[in-house]
MARNU-420985 format. One line per 10 residues: number of its first residue (from 1); their letters; for each residue x, y negated, z negated of C-alpha. Coordinates in nm, 2 decimals, decimal comma. Last residue first. Layout:
REM residues N
NUM) A) X Y Z | ...
REM end
This chain:
REM residues 293
293) XXXXXXXXXX) 9,00 -11,08 -7,81 | 9,08 -11,42 -7,66 | 9,29 -11,67 -7,85 | 9,12 -12,01 -7,80 | 9,20 -12,25 -8,10 | 8,92 -12,09 -8,31 | 9,07 -11,75 -8,25 | 9,42 -11,87 -8,34 | 9,29 -12,03 -8,66 | 9,09 -11,72 -8,76
283) XXXXXXXXXX) 9,40 -11,50 -8,71 | 9,62 -11,73 -8,91 | 9,36 -11,74 -9,20 | 9,33 -11,36 -9,20 | 9,71 -11,33 -9,19 | 9,76 -11,58 -9,47 | 9,51 -11,39 -9,69 | 9,65 -11,05 -9,62 | 10,01 -11,14 -9,70 | 9,92 -11,34 -10,01
273) XXXXXXXXXX) 9,68 -11,07 -10,14 | 9,95 -10,81 -10,14 | 10,18 -11,05 -10,33 | 9,91 -11,11 -10,59 | 9,81 -10,75 -10,64 | 10,14 -10,56 -10,63 | 10,41 -10,78 -10,78 | 10,21 -11,02 -11,00 | 9,98 -10,74 -11,13 | 10,29 -10,52 -11,19
263) XXXXXXXXXX) 10,46 -10,80 -11,39 | 10,17 -10,85 -11,63 | 10,37 -10,75 -11,94 | 10,68 -10,92 -11,83 | 10,68 -11,18 -12,11 | 11,00 -11,35 -12,22 | 11,10 -11,51 -11,88 | 10,73 -11,55 -11,79 | 10,53 -11,36 -11,53 | 10,16 -11,42 -11,49
253) XXXXXXXXXX) 10,18 -11,80 -11,46 | 10,43 -11,75 -11,18 | 10,18 -11,54 -10,98 | 9,91 -11,80 -11,03 | 10,13 -12,07 -10,88 | 10,22 -11,85 -10,59 | 9,86 -11,76 -10,53 | 9,76 -12,12 -10,52 | 10,03 -12,20 -10,27 | 9,92 -11,90 -10,06
243) XXXXXXXXXX) 9,56 -12,04 -10,06 | 9,68 -12,38 -9,96 | 9,89 -12,22 -9,68 | 9,58 -12,04 -9,56 | 9,39 -12,37 -9,54 | 9,68 -12,49 -9,32 | 9,62 -12,19 -9,10 | 9,25 -12,26 -9,09 | 9,30 -12,63 -8,99 | 9,52 -12,58 -8,69
233) XXXXXXXXXX) 9,88 -12,47 -8,63 | 10,09 -12,66 -8,38 | 10,36 -12,39 -8,37 | 10,64 -12,60 -8,51 | 10,42 -12,77 -8,76 | 10,28 -12,45 -8,90 | 10,63 -12,30 -8,91 | 10,77 -12,60 -9,10 | 10,49 -12,56 -9,35 | 10,57 -12,19 -9,38
223) XXXXXXXXXX) 10,94 -12,29 -9,44 | 10,85 -12,53 -9,72 | 10,63 -12,27 -9,88 | 10,90 -12,01 -9,87 | 11,15 -12,26 -10,01 | 10,92 -12,30 -10,32 | 10,89 -11,92 -10,33 | 11,26 -11,88 -10,35 | 11,30 -12,14 -10,62 | 11,03 -11,97 -10,83
213) XXXXXXXXXX) 11,21 -11,64 -10,78 | 11,54 -11,80 -10,90 | 11,36 -11,93 -11,21 | 11,24 -11,58 -11,28 | 11,58 -11,43 -11,21 | 11,76 -11,69 -11,43 | 11,51 -11,62 -11,71 | 11,58 -11,24 -11,68 | 11,95 -11,26 -11,72 | 12,25 -11,35 -11,51
203) XXXXXXXXXX) 12,41 -11,01 -11,43 | 12,12 -10,77 -11,49 | 11,86 -11,02 -11,38 | 12,05 -11,09 -11,05 | 12,12 -10,73 -10,97 | 12,41 -10,47 -11,00 | 12,37 -10,12 -11,13 | 12,64 -10,04 -11,39 | 12,45 -9,76 -11,57 | 12,36 -9,94 -11,89
193) XXXXXXXXXX) 12,32 -10,28 -11,73 | 12,08 -10,14 -11,48 | 11,88 -9,95 -11,74 | 11,85 -10,26 -11,96 | 11,76 -10,49 -11,68 | 11,51 -10,25 -11,51 | 11,19 -10,46 -11,56 | 11,35 -10,77 -11,43 | 11,41 -10,61 -11,08 | 11,04 -10,68 -10,99
183) XXXXXXXXXX) 11,08 -11,05 -11,05 | 11,39 -11,07 -10,82 | 11,19 -10,86 -10,58 | 10,93 -11,13 -10,57 | 11,19 -11,38 -10,45 | 11,35 -11,15 -10,19 | 11,00 -11,09 -10,05 | 10,94 -11,46 -10,02 | 11,29 -11,53 -9,89 | 11,24 -11,27 -9,62
173) XXXXXXXXXX) 10,89 -11,39 -9,53 | 10,99 -11,75 -9,49 | 11,31 -11,66 -9,30 | 11,10 -11,45 -9,06 | 10,85 -11,74 -9,01 | 11,13 -11,98 -8,93 | 11,30 -11,71 -8,71 | 10,97 -11,66 -8,52 | 10,96 -12,03 -8,44 | 11,32 -11,99 -8,32
163) XXXXXXXXXX) 11,20 -11,75 -8,05 | 11,40 -11,50 -7,85 | 11,25 -11,33 -7,54 | 11,06 -11,02 -7,45 | 10,74 -11,21 -7,51 | 10,53 -10,96 -7,71 | 10,80 -10,74 -7,87 | 11,02 -11,04 -7,92 | 10,76 -11,20 -8,14 | 10,72 -10,87 -8,34
153) XXXXXXXXXX) 11,10 -10,85 -8,38 | 11,12 -11,20 -8,52 | 10,82 -11,14 -8,75 | 10,98 -10,82 -8,89 | 11,35 -10,93 -8,90 | 11,30 -11,13 -9,21 | 11,24 -10,81 -9,41 | 11,59 -10,69 -9,36 | 11,74 -11,03 -9,45 | 11,53 -11,05 -9,76
143) XXXXXXXXXX) 11,64 -10,70 -9,87 | 12,00 -10,81 -9,82 | 11,94 -11,12 -10,03 | 11,77 -10,91 -10,30 | 12,10 -10,71 -10,33 | 12,25 -11,02 -10,50 | 12,48 -10,90 -10,78 | 12,68 -10,73 -10,51 | 12,87 -10,40 -10,47 | 12,66 -10,11 -10,60
133) XXXXXXXXXX) 12,32 -10,29 -10,58 | 12,39 -10,34 -10,21 | 12,41 -9,97 -10,14 | 12,03 -9,94 -10,11 | 12,04 -10,25 -9,88 | 12,30 -10,13 -9,63 | 12,06 -9,87 -9,47 | 11,78 -10,11 -9,40 | 12,03 -10,38 -9,32 | 12,16 -10,18 -9,02
123) XXXXXXXXXX) 11,83 -10,07 -8,87 | 11,72 -10,41 -8,74 | 12,05 -10,47 -8,56 | 12,01 -10,12 -8,42 | 11,68 -10,22 -8,26 | 11,82 -10,53 -8,08 | 11,88 -10,35 -7,75 | 11,55 -10,17 -7,77 | 11,36 -10,49 -7,84 | 11,55 -10,66 -7,56
113) XXXXXXXXXX) 11,46 -10,38 -7,31 | 11,08 -10,41 -7,37 | 10,79 -10,25 -7,56 | 10,83 -9,88 -7,49 | 11,19 -9,88 -7,60 | 11,10 -10,04 -7,93 | 10,82 -9,79 -7,98 | 11,06 -9,50 -7,91 | 11,32 -9,65 -8,14 | 11,07 -9,68 -8,43
103) XXXXXXXXXX) 10,94 -9,33 -8,37 | 11,29 -9,19 -8,36 | 11,37 -9,37 -8,69 | 11,05 -9,23 -8,85 | 11,15 -8,87 -8,74 | 11,50 -8,94 -8,89 | 11,35 -9,05 -9,22 | 11,11 -8,76 -9,24 | 11,39 -8,51 -9,18 | 11,61 -8,69 -9,43
93) XXXXXXXXXX) 11,33 -8,67 -9,69 | 11,27 -8,30 -9,62 | 11,64 -8,22 -9,66 | 11,66 -8,42 -9,99 | 11,37 -8,21 -10,11 | 11,03 -8,37 -10,20 | 10,84 -8,27 -10,51 | 11,19 -8,21 -10,66 | 11,14 -8,43 -10,97 | 11,41 -8,67 -10,87
83) XXXXXXXXXX) 11,33 -8,68 -10,50 | 10,96 -8,74 -10,58 | 11,00 -9,02 -10,82 | 10,93 -8,94 -11,19 | 11,26 -9,07 -11,32 | 11,19 -9,42 -11,18 | 11,08 -9,60 -11,50 | 11,30 -9,38 -11,72 | 11,61 -9,48 -11,52 | 11,89 -9,21 -11,50
73) XXXXXXXXXX) 11,71 -9,01 -11,23 | 11,65 -9,32 -11,02 | 12,03 -9,39 -11,01 | 12,09 -9,04 -10,88 | 11,81 -9,07 -10,62 | 11,92 -9,41 -10,50 | 12,06 -9,30 -10,16 | 11,76 -9,07 -10,09 | 11,50 -9,32 -10,21 | 11,65 -9,61 -10,01
63) XXXXXXXXXX) 11,69 -9,39 -9,70 | 11,32 -9,29 -9,73 | 11,21 -9,65 -9,78 | 11,41 -9,77 -9,47 | 11,29 -9,49 -9,24 | 10,93 -9,56 -9,35 | 10,98 -9,93 -9,29 | 11,12 -9,87 -8,94 | 10,84 -9,64 -8,84 | 10,56 -9,86 -8,99
53) XXXXXXXXXX) 10,70 -10,16 -8,80 | 10,75 -9,98 -8,48 | 10,41 -9,82 -8,48 | 10,24 -10,15 -8,56 | 10,43 -10,33 -8,29 | 10,33 -10,05 -8,05 | 9,97 -10,10 -8,14 | 10,00 -10,48 -8,08 | 10,16 -10,41 -7,74 | 9,87 -10,19 -7,64
43) XXXXXXXXXX) 9,62 -10,44 -7,78 | 9,74 -10,74 -7,58 | 9,53 -11,02 -7,73 | 9,50 -11,30 -7,47 | 9,59 -11,67 -7,51 | 9,85 -11,64 -7,22 | 10,19 -11,66 -7,38 | 10,14 -11,91 -7,66 | 9,84 -11,72 -7,79 | 10,02 -11,39 -7,75
33) XXXXXXXXXX) 10,32 -11,53 -7,94 | 10,09 -11,64 -8,22 | 9,94 -11,29 -8,22 | 10,27 -11,12 -8,26 | 10,40 -11,36 -8,53 | 10,08 -11,32 -8,74 | 10,08 -10,95 -8,68 | 10,44 -10,92 -8,80 | 10,34 -11,13 -9,10 | 10,04 -10,90 -9,18
23) XXXXXXXXXX) 10,26 -10,59 -9,15 | 10,53 -10,68 -9,41 | 10,36 -10,67 -9,75 | 10,07 -10,44 -9,65 | 10,32 -10,18 -9,55 | 10,33 -10,11 -9,93 | 10,06 -9,84 -9,87 | 10,33 -9,61 -9,73 | 10,50 -9,58 -10,06 | 10,80 -9,40 -9,90
13) XXXXXXXXXX) 10,79 -9,12 -10,17 | 10,42 -9,12 -10,18 | 10,41 -9,06 -9,81 | 10,66 -8,78 -9,86 | 10,45 -8,62 -10,13 | 10,15 -8,63 -9,90 | 10,34 -8,47 -9,62 | 10,48 -8,20 -9,85 | 10,13 -8,12 -9,98 | 9,98 -8,11 -9,62
3) XXX) 10,27 -7,86 -9,53 | 10,19 -7,61 -9,79 | 10,43 -7,57 -10,08
REM end
């Protein structure tokens, strides 16, 4: 197979387009840190944040697919994934994963010493998460922890120092993503139970997972409000929170405990919209308040 074909297959494997879920919040943290630092956008650092985020996420997704390939082969929904069908070999997947890891570590090193020192801390949950479904009924908690590191890392990338404001935003994002992954896992209940794969819906049932997701998204909203207050956010950020609230309410009208027919719309469309909408509102808010392009 020609190299372009292998590259496209690898990008499908890691679902590169799903970066839309994590990148907007990393950008929100980075730009807020720039505003607090000197009110100037540092484009070079923003580019390095992008490279680091995409590199780490690509590594995480590749590891996930490699580690889960036997589970995927037994599940009709995932049996068409590239490692199962042979469109991507395990060797190629590991090669791509290691290249992505080197890219991530290189970007972290280029940003500042603290980023490089903490880089292994960000990598660990990315590798542990795929194994989570083998030893805990709450693998979404590990996923949430992994995702929470994005905004924290982006803030450190800009300032070179720790920020509890970034931790608040990181927790909001981690709980948000963990919540919608609870919904996503509902479609695999029968396959998971049949093959001993652990998850909240497989152990406690679909209604419990749906109600758990609603609880997670309520906590997410509370944390986003806390973040807005902690960072002195202005009108447009608060407007963004209203939009996010509306999107959450809409998402939970799409998915019911006994009706998962619109699950993909809830998962892909609504959650992608949430990330982009809040970032756009946060950016406008920072620009209005004096962030210089």
